[in-house]
C-alpha positions in Angstrom: -9.0 22.9 4.6 -6.7 25.9 4.7 -5.0 27.3 1.6 -1.7 26.2 2.9 -2.8 22.7 3.6 -4.0 22.5 -0.1 -1.0 24.0 -1.5 1.6 21.8 0.7 -0.1 18.4 1.0 -2.1 19.1 4.3 -2.6 16.1 6.6 -1.9 12.5 5.0 -4.1 9.4 5.7 -2.7 7.4 8.5 -1.2 4.2 7.6 -2.9 1.0 8.8 -1.0 -1.5 11.0 1.4 -3.7 9.2 0.3 -7.4 8.7 2.6 -10.4 8.9 1.9 -13.0 6.3 4.0 -16.0 5.4 6.9 -14.5 7.1 6.6 -11.2 5.2 5.4 -7.9 6.4 2.8 -6.1 4.3 1.9 -2.4 4.9 -0.7 -1.1 2.5 0.4 2.2 1.3 -2.5 3.5 -1.1 -1.5 6.5 -3.2 -4.1 9.5 -3.1 -4.9 10.6 -6.7 -7.6 13.3 -6.6 -10.6 11.7 -4.9 -9.4 8.1 -5.4 -6.6 5.9 -4.2 -4.2 3.9 -6.4 -3.5 0.3 -4.9 0.0 0.2 -3.3 1.8 -1.9 -0.7 5.1 -2.3 1.0 6.3 -5.9 1.3 9.3 -6.5 3.7 11.2 -9.5 4.8 14.7 -9.9 6.3 15.5 -6.1 5.6 14.5 -6.3 1.9 11.7 -4.3 0.7 9.4 -4.6 -2.4 7.1 -1.9 -3.4 3.7 -3.2 -5.0 1.9 -0.6 -7.2 -1.1 -1.4 -9.3 -3.0 0.4 -12.0 -6.2 -0.1 -10.1 -7.9 2.8 -8.3 -10.7 2.8 -5.8 -12.9 5.3 -4.1 -12.2 4.9 -0.5 -9.1 4.4 1.7 -10.6 1.5 3.7 -11.0 -0.5 0.3 -7.8 0.5 -1.0 -6.1 -0.8 2.2 -8.0 -4.0 2.1 -7.3 -4.7 -1.7 -3.8 -3.6 -1.5 -3.1 -6.2 1.2 -4.9 -8.9 -0.6 -2.9 -8.1 -3.8 0.3 -8.3 -1.7 -0.6 -11.8 -0.3 -1.4 -12.9 -3.8 2.1 -11.7 -5.0 3.7 -13.6 -2.0 1.9 -16.7 -2.7 2.9 -16.5 -6.4 6.5 -15.5 -6.0 7.6 -15.9 -2.3 11.4 -14.8 -1.9 11.8 -14.4 -5.7 10.0 -11.2 -5.2 13.3 -9.4 -4.2 15.3 -10.3 -7.2 
């Protein structure tokens, strides 16, 4: 990785394809923190958006995407449309 890439962020991890679940759209958006990834996902429905950010961190991007999606599904099951306010 070049000096400029390290200083200015370089290439970002590509986002996985969004998933539709119970009428909601879930897009995993893990946050890179050093060599690990914090669990995060964007949940959307009817133009409204909720950002899920967890304290959990994992070692690789694939695991972060998978767990972020699972946590978003769980939140949708528990709260449904109340998620937006």
